[in-house]
N, C-alpha and C positions, 0 to 999 in steps of 0.2 A: 469088407470090400464094398466100394460105393455102388449103389444100385444104379444101373443104366436108366437114363431118363428119355433118351431119344436115340433110335437106331443103334442100340447097343453102345452108345456112348454117354458116359456119366457127365456130371456138370463140369468137372474139371476139364474133360476133353472137349466138350463143347465151348466153353470159354476160349479154350486155345484155338479151336478151329474157326470161331467167329470174332477173333481178335485180330482184325486186318493190320493194325498198327504193329503188332508183334512180328509181322513178316519183313519189316524194314528197320534198319538201324536207327533212323531218324526221320520221322514222318514230316517234320517241320520243313524240311528241304523242299519237298513237293508241294505242301500248302503255300509256302512262300512263292514258289515258281508260278502256281496258279494266279495268285494275286498280282504278281509283278507283270506277267505277261498279259494279264486282263486289263491292267491300267494302261499298259502300252497300246493295246487295242483300242481303248477309248480315246487315247491322245491321237492316234493316227488314221482312225476310220471315221467315215461319215455315218453318223447313227443317232439314235434316240435312247436315253437312259431313263430309268424309273418310270416307265409307261405303266399306268394302271391298267390291269386286266380285270379287276374286280375291285369291290369296295374296301376290303381289308388292307391295313397298313402294309402287310407283307406280300400282298397280291400285286407284284410289279414284275417287269422284265426289262431287259435292255435288248435292243434291236438294231442290227447294222444290215443295210440293203445296198448291195453294190451296184445295182441297176434295176430299172423297172422290170417286173415280170420274173425276177430270178427265183428258182426254187428256194424253199425254206428249210433250213436245218435248226432243229429245236434241240438245246442242250438242258437236261435236267441234272442238277449237282448231286453228288453224294454226301457223305457224312454221317451215315447211319441214322438219318432223319433228325439229327440233333445238332448239326454243325455245317458251317459254310454257308454261302449264299450266292446270288447271281453276281455279286461283286468280284468273285474269284472264278467266274464261269464263263469268261468270253475269251479266253487264251487261244482258242482255235479259230477266231473270227479273221484275223489277217489271212491265214492261209485258205480258209475256205471261201472268204469273199474274193480273193484273188482267182480261185478256181470257178467263180461264177455263182456262188451259193449266198443267199441271205443268211444270217445267223440270228436266233433269238435265245438269250440266256434267261431261265425262268427262276424266279424266287418263290418260295413258299415259306409258311410258318413252320416253327421247329418244335419237335418234342423236347421235354415233356409238357410244354406250355399248351399243345394242342395233340390230340390223339391221331393215330395214323389215318383213320377215316377222312378227317379234315384234311389231312396233307394231300391224300389221294384226290379229294374233291377239288382242291386248288389246282393241282396238276392238270386235272381234266378240264377245269374251267379255263385255264390258260391256253389250251389247244382250241377250244370252242371259240374263245374270244379272238384268237388270231385268225382263225378261218373266216369268222364273220367280218372282221375288219381288214382283211387282205387287200382290198382294193385301195383303201385309203393309205395303207401302210406300204404298198408298193411291191409286194411279192406275190407269187403265182399260188392261188388257193387250192389249185389242183395238184400241187407237188410239194407236200409237206412231209418232211422227214424228221424222225425223233431219235434221240440218243440219250443215254444215260449211264451213269458210273456208279456201280455199288448200289446205294439205296436209290440213286437216280435211276438206275437200270430197272429196279422194282417199279418205280413209278412209271416209267417209260412203258413197261410191259403191262401195267394196269390200263394203259390207254388202248391196249389191242383187245379189250373186252368186246366181244361182239354184242352182247346185250346192252351195255352202256352205250355204245355208238348208236345203236337201233333206237333206244329211249330218248337220246338226244336229237333224234332225227338228222344225224349227219350223213353224208353222201356215202355210198359205197366206195371203199378205197381211198377214204379221206387220208389216211396215213400210207404213204407210198412206201416207206421202209423204216425199219427200227433197227438201231444198233445198240445192243445191250452189252456193256462192259463189266465183268466181274459182279454180276448181279446177284441178287437175293429175290427168289421167286416162290418160295415156300417159307412163311413166317412162323410156322410151328416149332421148329427147333430153336428159335430165338426166344420162345417163351421159357426155355429151360437152361438160359445162360444169362451172363451178365447184361446182355443187350435188353433184357426185360426189366432191369433196374430203372431205366428211363422210358421204356415204350409201354410198359404196363399192359401188355396184350393178354386178353382172354382168349379162350379156345375159339369161340365163335368169331370174335373180332379178327383173329389171325386168319382163320379160314376165309372170311368175307373179304379180307384184303391181301389174299395171296394169288398171284396170277396163274399158278398152278390149278387152282380151283375154279378158273373161269373159262368160258368159251372164248376161243381164239378166233379172231376173224380169219376165215379160210384163205382169202386172197391175200393176205399179209406177206411181206418179204422181210425176214428177220435175220440179222447177223448177230449171233451170240458169240461172245468172245470172253477169254479170260487170260489172266497173266500166268506166265511160267512159274511164278513163286507164290501164286494164290494157294490157299490151303486146300485140302481135299474136300471139304465140305462146299467151299465156293465152287470148285471145279464140277463136283457132282450135281449141285443145284443148276448149273449152266447146261450141263449135258442132258439133264433130265427135262428141262424146260424146252430145250431145243427139240428133243424127241416129241414132246406133247404138240409143239408147233407143227412139226412134220406130220403128225398123226391127224391133226386138223386140217391139213391140205395146205398149209403154208409153204412158201419157198424159203428154205432155210439153209444157212451155212454156220458151222460151228468151229471155232478155231481157237487154239492155244498160241499165244504170241511169244515166241522165244525172247529171252533178254529183257523181259518186262516184269515189274511187280504191281501189286494192287494199286498203287498210286500214280506211277509214271506211265501206265499203258494209255491212260486217257491223254497225257500230254503228246503222245504221238500224232493226235489230230492236229496239233500245231506245227507238225513237220512234214511237208509235202513229200519228202523222199523216203518216208518210212513206209513198211509194208501196210500198216494199219490205215494210214491216210489213203493210200492207193485203193485199198480194198473197200473202204467205206465209200469214197467217191465214185468208184466204179459201180458198186452196189446201187448207189442213188441213181447213177445215170442209167443203169440197165432196167431199173424199175420204170424210168420215164419211157424208154423204148418199148417195154412190155405194155405199159399203159397205153401208148399210142397204137400199137397193134390191136389191143382189145377195143379201142375206139372205132378202128377201121372196121373190125369185124363184128361190131355190135349191131 
């Protein structure tokens, strides 16, 4: 009998639980949609592409600002840290810009060429750079929202680290809200399955880069979401992280979205009539109202 390697799951079970592609018949349908809709966004929207947020070749972003002073929605793509880029990550920009939000799609270096710590560093650098350059870029630096899908949700959650924010000297409440879609918040199980074939995670490295091990900003507003057909482990990780956020004092909603899969759930952000789009935009607007109340009573 195979020896369990994590939470009474053996290697074969973990491989299955963390094989997101295995939950859909053809993943390329969704990847093609990301790319096609993102190309259309660049053709139809006023924006800047390939803006450098750091000195590295991969440290770039695309930005679309519908009007001066718009709140900013920052999207961090998934791909298990080894695939995709910002070029497939602005598909939600037309719908969100029409709703009054600026959109930034973040690029980062991919594994196995760089380790997870470097990818986290780049994601954090992009947020600091955007905040510091907001006046020049035209969006409101006091209304920054982050969103990530799958591995991108992991990176977005790493931005909620209270210690990191304090070390950078960032203002309290810099990130108004976070939307985390089908995310990975504990990297330890990934050390025991096929994902580590390219991630090469050691125990300490996995712990250091797991959002579940970090202090969460207590004033955060976090929407944790997952797809109906996500595996049990993806769902468990999302529910567990949502509970940790609640325990930290954050304002949290946790939702399973019906009739979605691991890859098309994020495409709902491009469709204003969907439940996810309405929930996320409402969540962002509510955070602005709460922030205004806090300013009044401060």
